[in-house]
TITORFI-58052 format. One record per residue (C-alpha): residue number from 0; residue in three letters; x, y negated, z negated. Coordinates in Angstrom, 3 decimals. Layout:
residues N
> pos|code|px|py|pz
> NUM|ALA|X|Y|Z
...
This chain:
residues 241
> pos|code|px|py|pz
> 0|MET|26.975|18.847|59.770
> 1|THR|28.505|16.392|57.066
> 2|ASP|27.198|16.656|53.154
> 3|THR|26.447|13.275|52.326
> 4|HIS|25.497|14.122|48.480
> 5|HIS|28.074|13.419|46.600
> 6|GLY|26.610|14.410|42.856
> 7|SER|23.174|13.814|41.320
> 8|THR|22.446|10.715|39.073
> 9|PRO|21.177|11.836|36.381
> 10|GLU|18.129|10.472|35.774
> 11|ALA|17.384|7.397|32.655
> 12|VAL|15.922|8.615|29.940
> 13|PRO|12.387|6.688|29.170
> 14|ALA|12.633|3.957|25.952
> 15|PRO|10.473|5.221|23.210
> 16|ALA|7.010|3.789|23.705
> 17|ALA|5.982|1.195|20.800
> 18|LEU|3.468|3.085|18.720
> 19|TYR|2.709|-0.285|16.314
> 20|ARG|2.746|-4.013|17.726
> 21|LEU|2.283|-6.960|15.399
> 22|SER|2.163|-10.764|16.581
> 23|GLY|1.526|-13.619|14.505
> 24|VAL|0.082|-11.383|11.437
> 25|THR|-0.817|-13.216|8.356
> 26|ARG|-2.954|-11.895|5.835
> 27|THR|-4.360|-14.477|2.929
> 28|TYR|-6.705|-13.471|-0.241
> 29|GLN|-8.767|-15.444|-2.870
> 30|GLN|-7.965|-15.008|-6.003
> 31|LYS|-8.809|-16.405|-8.856
> 32|GLY|-10.022|-19.503|-7.139
> 33|ARG|-6.515|-19.706|-5.111
> 34|ILE|-5.494|-18.641|-2.008
> 35|VAL|-2.551|-15.933|-1.803
> 36|LYS|-0.373|-15.735|1.274
> 37|ALA|0.412|-11.777|1.667
> 38|LEU|1.760|-11.942|5.259
> 39|THR|2.810|-15.029|6.769
> 40|GLY|3.152|-14.167|10.566
> 41|VAL|4.556|-10.845|10.824
> 42|ASP|6.088|-9.874|14.454
> 43|LEU|7.303|-6.324|14.380
> 44|GLU|7.343|-3.365|16.655
> 45|ILE|7.731|0.448|15.515
> 46|THR|8.756|3.040|18.187
> 47|THR|7.438|6.516|18.050
> 48|GLY|9.215|8.942|16.525
> 49|ASP|10.995|6.466|14.491
> 50|PHE|11.585|6.411|10.699
> 51|VAL|11.159|3.338|9.031
> 52|THR|11.415|2.514|5.475
> 53|ILE|10.242|-1.094|3.654
> 54|GLN|11.747|-2.492|0.710
> 55|GLY|10.962|-5.970|-1.117
> 56|PRO|9.968|-7.286|-4.442
> 57|THR|6.729|-6.897|-6.092
> 58|GLY|4.037|-8.950|-4.481
> 59|GLY|6.114|-9.572|-1.444
> 60|GLY|3.466|-7.732|0.903
> 61|LYS|4.414|-4.469|1.001
> 62|SER|1.307|-2.289|0.444
> 63|THR|-0.595|-5.321|1.847
> 64|LEU|1.347|-4.089|5.452
> 65|LEU|0.910|-0.533|4.547
> 66|GLN|-3.080|-0.870|4.962
> 67|LEU|-2.756|-3.131|7.889
> 68|LEU|-0.767|-0.462|9.996
> 69|GLY|-3.237|2.338|7.925
> 70|ALA|-6.351|0.656|9.650
> 71|LEU|-7.461|0.170|5.738
> 72|ASP|-7.388|-3.541|6.248
> 73|LYS|-7.465|-6.089|8.991
> 74|PRO|-5.470|-9.186|9.033
> 75|SER|-6.748|-12.981|8.536
> 76|SER|-5.398|-13.617|11.856
> 77|GLY|-2.696|-12.095|14.730
> 78|HIS|-2.753|-8.742|16.326
> 79|VAL|-1.752|-5.481|15.189
> 80|MET|-2.153|-2.740|17.899
> 81|LEU|-1.998|1.055|17.301
> 82|GLY|-1.105|2.324|20.513
> 83|ASP|-3.452|0.158|22.575
> 84|VAL|-5.916|-0.159|19.690
> 85|ASP|-6.144|-3.667|18.284
> 86|ILE|-6.995|-3.019|15.005
> 87|ALA|-7.959|-6.824|14.088
> 88|ALA|-10.732|-6.698|16.795
> 89|ALA|-11.964|-2.881|16.131
> 90|SER|-15.316|-1.733|15.008
> 91|ARG|-15.099|0.009|11.578
> 92|ALA|-16.658|2.660|12.909
> 93|HIS|-13.439|3.101|15.145
> 94|LEU|-11.401|2.689|12.932
> 95|GLU|-12.883|5.368|10.651
> 96|GLY|-11.962|7.393|13.418
> 97|LEU|-8.251|6.510|13.654
> 98|ARG|-7.912|6.880|10.028
> 99|ALA|-9.438|10.305|10.614
> 100|SER|-7.112|11.878|13.440
> 101|GLU|-4.223|9.758|13.850
> 102|ILE|-3.153|8.386|10.631
> 103|GLY|-1.876|11.207|7.509
> 104|PHE|-1.298|8.941|4.111
> 105|VAL|0.777|9.995|1.485
> 106|PHE|0.974|8.064|-2.335
> 107|GLN|2.675|7.955|-5.230
> 108|GLY|-0.146|9.695|-7.151
> 109|PHE|-0.852|12.578|-5.163
> 110|ASN|-4.318|12.099|-4.989
> 111|LEU|-5.036|16.063|-5.634
> 112|ILE|-8.529|16.985|-6.447
> 113|PRO|-7.493|19.203|-9.351
> 114|THR|-10.539|21.471|-9.012
> 115|LEU|-9.918|22.629|-5.790
> 116|THR|-6.351|25.149|-4.818
> 117|ALA|-3.957|23.645|-2.603
> 118|ALA|-5.525|25.499|0.564
> 119|GLU|-8.829|23.492|-0.084
> 120|ASN|-7.069|19.973|-0.720
> 121|VAL|-5.329|20.764|2.796
> 122|ASP|-8.609|21.895|4.371
> 123|MET|-10.313|18.367|2.905
> 124|ALA|-8.333|16.250|5.527
> 125|LEU|-10.054|18.409|8.520
> 126|GLU|-13.683|17.725|7.201
> 127|PRO|-14.205|14.758|9.499
> 128|LEU|-12.630|16.014|12.438
> 129|SER|-14.700|18.806|14.294
> 130|VAL|-12.682|21.689|14.203
> 131|PRO|-13.790|25.395|14.444
> 132|LYS|-13.762|26.953|10.847
> 133|ALA|-11.313|29.295|12.330
> 134|GLU|-9.127|27.130|13.649
> 135|ARG|-9.440|25.243|10.361
> 136|ALA|-8.221|27.965|8.284
> 137|GLU|-5.155|28.533|10.562
> 138|ARG|-4.392|24.595|10.745
> 139|VAL|-4.304|25.044|7.180
> 140|ALA|-1.752|27.796|6.425
> 141|GLU|0.312|26.456|9.425
> 142|ALA|0.793|22.891|7.383
> 143|LEU|1.483|24.590|3.968
> 144|THR|3.710|26.860|5.713
> 145|GLN|5.239|23.263|6.963
> 146|VAL|6.367|21.907|3.743
> 147|GLY|7.189|25.684|1.917
> 148|LEU|4.156|26.332|-0.049
> 149|ALA|2.639|29.536|2.069
> 150|GLU|2.550|31.298|-1.000
> 151|ARG|1.111|29.037|-3.022
> 152|ALA|-1.629|28.449|-1.473
> 153|ASP|-4.265|29.690|-3.844
> 154|HIS|-2.991|27.546|-6.759
> 155|ARG|-4.376|24.233|-8.480
> 156|PRO|-2.605|21.313|-8.915
> 157|SER|-2.475|22.005|-12.896
> 158|GLU|-0.487|25.160|-11.613
> 159|LEU|1.759|23.414|-9.306
> 160|SER|5.120|21.223|-10.438
> 161|GLY|5.147|17.579|-9.275
> 162|GLY|7.329|17.934|-5.865
> 163|GLN|5.246|20.885|-5.048
> 164|GLN|2.309|18.710|-5.729
> 165|GLN|3.803|15.678|-3.768
> 166|ARG|4.293|18.820|-0.957
> 167|VAL|0.707|19.922|-0.484
> 168|ALA|-0.086|16.205|-0.329
> 169|ILE|1.997|16.250|2.453
> 170|ALA|0.526|18.690|4.049
> 171|ARG|-3.013|17.538|3.563
> 172|ALA|-1.714|14.248|5.638
> 173|ILE|0.069|16.505|8.614
> 174|VAL|-2.817|19.117|8.966
> 175|LYS|-4.750|16.714|11.127
> 176|ARG|-1.429|16.436|13.441
> 177|PRO|-1.400|12.683|13.118
> 178|LYS|0.840|9.981|15.095
> 179|VAL|2.125|8.496|12.130
> 180|LEU|2.521|9.158|8.482
> 181|LEU|2.891|6.666|5.961
> 182|ALA|4.100|7.308|2.786
> 183|ASP|3.781|4.759|-0.395
> 184|GLU|6.207|5.398|-3.103
> 185|PRO|6.120|8.869|-1.919
> 186|THR|9.045|9.742|-4.674
> 187|GLY|8.196|7.723|-7.033
> 188|ASN|6.730|10.247|-9.490
> 189|LEU|9.829|12.534|-8.652
> 190|ASP|12.896|13.619|-10.306
> 191|GLU|15.915|13.233|-7.979
> 192|SER|16.520|16.876|-7.410
> 193|MET|12.423|16.720|-6.087
> 194|ARG|13.001|13.074|-4.423
> 195|ASP|15.766|14.690|-2.307
> 196|GLU|13.454|17.800|-1.610
> 197|ILE|10.825|15.383|-0.538
> 198|LEU|13.058|13.428|1.737
> 199|SER|14.658|16.178|3.353
> 200|LEU|10.628|17.221|3.870
> 201|LEU|9.680|13.906|5.226
> 202|GLU|13.182|14.211|7.658
> 203|ARG|12.615|17.173|8.894
> 204|LEU|9.043|16.248|9.874
> 205|ASN|10.544|13.327|11.600
> 206|ALA|13.129|14.932|13.187
> 207|GLU|10.158|17.231|14.845
> 208|GLY|9.003|14.030|16.441
> 209|LEU|6.239|12.503|13.443
> 210|THR|6.813|8.886|12.880
> 211|LEU|7.063|8.416|9.482
> 212|ILE|7.031|4.094|7.910
> 213|ALA|7.611|4.404|3.959
> 214|VAL|7.233|1.869|1.289
> 215|THR|9.369|2.072|-1.391
> 216|HIS|11.212|0.720|-4.021
> 217|ASP|14.372|2.792|-4.177
> 218|SER|17.836|2.091|-2.114
> 219|ALA|18.780|5.673|-2.054
> 220|VAL|15.382|6.672|0.059
> 221|ALA|15.653|3.689|2.003
> 222|ARG|19.355|4.476|2.668
> 223|ARG|17.987|7.831|4.795
> 224|ALA|16.028|5.713|6.896
> 225|ARG|17.201|4.905|10.505
> 226|ARG|15.616|1.425|9.996
> 227|ARG|15.109|-0.584|7.055
> 228|LEU|12.618|-3.695|6.749
> 229|ARG|12.572|-5.999|3.686
> 230|LEU|9.350|-8.290|2.659
> 231|ALA|9.606|-10.994|0.680
> 232|LYS|7.176|-14.010|0.636
> 233|GLY|4.869|-12.367|3.512
> 234|THR|8.068|-12.538|5.289
> 235|VAL|9.553|-9.079|7.665
> 236|THR|13.401|-8.424|8.223
> 237|ASP|15.127|-5.880|9.532
> 238|ILE|18.161|-5.239|7.130
> 239|THR|19.299|-1.844|8.957
> 240|ARG|22.955|-1.617|9.140
């Protein structure tokens, strides 16, 4: 009997799925009697597991784009797809559910509640979700361990450094196990050593599969991303080298 097998053909690795698909997205505002065009026809695709930074001048539309990606706002025209959900067409209740379960947010100002401990601040993110009490405690402990703050769980923000406060904020964002982490100037209030510490943490989370999209003015931050976008005058350009 003749052996007809001459070695196996390697299976093709599927391309990463698109997490976001934006097509023809515009966003205009009325401001002091005039129309401001924050976004002017953005077409953009971001794949699951990517690390993307967005740079550009003040007033160029960066925060507007991040609000659309975070389901905090809707476009004036066009479509913002998160998976199979069109943010432009979804109900307010649906968007609230998306933000609660699938999107993590980290801001420049940490936004921690000063009277709560690190663990209590992280636990706040699970309140809108129907997570049993015992599992909540496990997930909070796991998130604080992921960011290297397990031993600081009972400390309040005033007892933590800026870098530690930002790590608590990241733990609060990831405790709900979101599909994407949106970060608005996540290192803007930190000195250089703390900046690098937070960047390394974000890179590790991204390497574990978390999609990361960060607005930053800091080119040192942007250079660490796999994909760099520039947003100016409402238009997105991919400047990845």
